[in-house]
N, C-alpha and C positions, 0 to 999 in steps of 0.2 A: 316217472311219468306213467300215464295210462298204458297198460300192456296190450299186446295184440290179443284179440278175442279168438277163442277156439271156434271150430265149426259149429259145435252144438250151441254155443252162446250166441253166435250170429243168427242161426236159424230160430232159436227161441226168442231172441230179441225182435227179429223181423215179424214173427207171427204175433207176438204180444202187442207190438206197436200198432198193428193193424186190427187188433182185437179179434183174432181168428182162433177157431178151435182146430185141433188136429184133424177132425172130420172135414172141416172147411178146406184145409190144405189137401187132404186126400181127394176130395171132390175136384179140386182144381188141378191136381198134378197126376192123379192116378196112382200115387204111391200109397201103399197100405198104411193105416194109422199106426200099426205096430212098428213098422220100419221108421216112421217119422218120430215116434216116441223114443225109439232106440237112438236115433240120430241126435235128438235134442237133450236127452237126459242120461243115457247110459255110456256113450262113447266119449273118451277124453279128447280124441282127435280123429282126423279123417282117415288115418292109416291103421287105426286099431282093428284087431281081428274081428272083434264082436260086431263092428259096424258093417263091414262088407258092403259099403255103398258103391254103386256103380256110377260111372260118368254120366249115364243117361239120367240118373236121379238128380245129380248136381245141376245138370242143364235144365231139367224140368223145374227144379226149385228156383233157380236163377230167373227163369222166364216168369214163373208165377209171382215172385216178389219184385220183379223188374229191377234186378241188380245183376252185376256181372259174376261169372263163375270165379273170377279172380278174387272178388270180394268174399265170397263164401269160403274159398280156400285159403284166405288170409294173405293173399299176395298184394292186396291194395286195401286202403281204408276208405276209398271213395265210393259212396253209394250213388250219388246223382251224376257227378261229372266224371264219367268213366274215361273219356278221351277229350282233352282240351288242347287245342293248338297253342304253342308257345306265344305266337303273335297276339292272341287274344288277351293274354295276361299282361302284355306290354312291359315285360321285364327286360332289363339291359342284359347284355352278354355277361357282364361281370356278376350280376345278381344270379343268373342261371348257373354260372360256373360255381358260385359259392353254395347254392342249393344242391348241386350235384356232387360236390366235393366230399360229402360225408362228414364234414367238420361241424355242421350245424345240427342242432336238435330240431329237425323239421316238424316233428310231432308237437313240440312245445310251440314252435313258430305258428303252426296251424291253429292251435288253441288261442294264441294271442290275437291272430288276425280275425278269428271267428267270434271273439269275445264282444259282447254288445257295447263295451266302452272303448273299443279300439278305434273306431271311426272318430270319436271325439278327441282321443289322444293324438291321432294323426293330424286332425284339423288344428289342434293347438300347436303342434310342431311346425305345421305349415305357416301358421300365423307368426310364430317366432322367427323362422328362417327368412320369410319374405318381408318381415318388419311391417306387416299390414297395419297393426295397431300401434306399435311403439312409436312410429313417426308422428301419428296423430296425438299420442300422449305427450310427445316432446313439444308439439305446438301448444297444447293446453298448459304445459308447465311454463312455457315462455310467457304466455298471457298472464298466468298466476304471478310470476315473478315481477311483471310490469305493475300489476295491481299492488303487490307488496311495496314496491318502490314509491308508488303514489301515496299509499297509506302512511308510510314513514314520514312523508313530507307534510301531510295535511291534518291527520287526526290527532286528537288529544292523547296524551300518554296512556291513560287507563284503558280507553277503548282500543287504542292502537295495539297494545300488547296482546290482548285477547284475539283480535282479528288477525294479527300477524302470525300468532301461534297456530291458529286454525288453518290459515292459508299455507303456511310453511309445511304443516303436516300433510296437506293435500298433494304436495309435490311428490310424485312417484317415478322412480326410474322404470321406464317402460320395459326394458329388457329383463331387469330383475323380477318385475312383477309377473311377466309372461312365463319366465323360467320357473317361478314358484308355482304357477297354475299347472304348468306342464309336469312338474315333479309330483304334484298332488294327484294328477290324473294317472300317472304311471304307478304311483304307490297304491292307488285304489285298485287298479287292474291287477297288479302283482299280488296284492292281498287276497283278491277274489280267487285267483288261480291257486294260491297257496291253500286257501280253505277248501277248494274243490278237491285238492290232492292231499289233504291233511292226513288221511288214514294211511296213505302210501308211504309216509315218512316213518311209520311205525313198522315193527316186524311183521312180515307177511305170514301166511299159513305154514310155510316151510321153515320159519324161524330166521329168515334172512331180512335184515334191515339195518338201520344205522347203529342200533345198539349191539348188533352182532360183531361189529368191528372192534369193540372194546373188550370182548371176552378173551 
């Protein structure tokens, strides 16, 4: 999955997202452009000797970009919601315990929740669990079956066969149909995430990847 960004990558990304130059950041923070350039391009991490960045610079950059110092230092991935009370998330104690257990890939879980198709997937699951549609489909099926019985009694054989075949094919098991739609939605979301991380399944710059295990 997506790795944690280094300090230089976070700073560079924040500046480019806002379409700012190093001079703009210098004017806003008082940090010399040379230092900013070194932070964004030369240093691999916060503790590298060539960086020599002070806490005051980190604080100034955090204020300038309106992010937390924890975000710049790689201690959190949250840009906007720095502190959110548990109550506002409306999670059960069991859900919180699972999230805190370390057993779940919370980075992947975050990507799933933030995916534009997740709301539709969750809505489809709610429809299935609550039987919001399947009960109505059951009623429709019963009406169709009544129509089939009447046609069997009244219509001529030739017309009757075609009408009966059409009506019979229109009878759908509500639960099966909704599960099918649910599966299609999940497959689409999973495929989208797979494509987004496709390059990460190959060997990385250091030669580590899935193929490495077969050598």
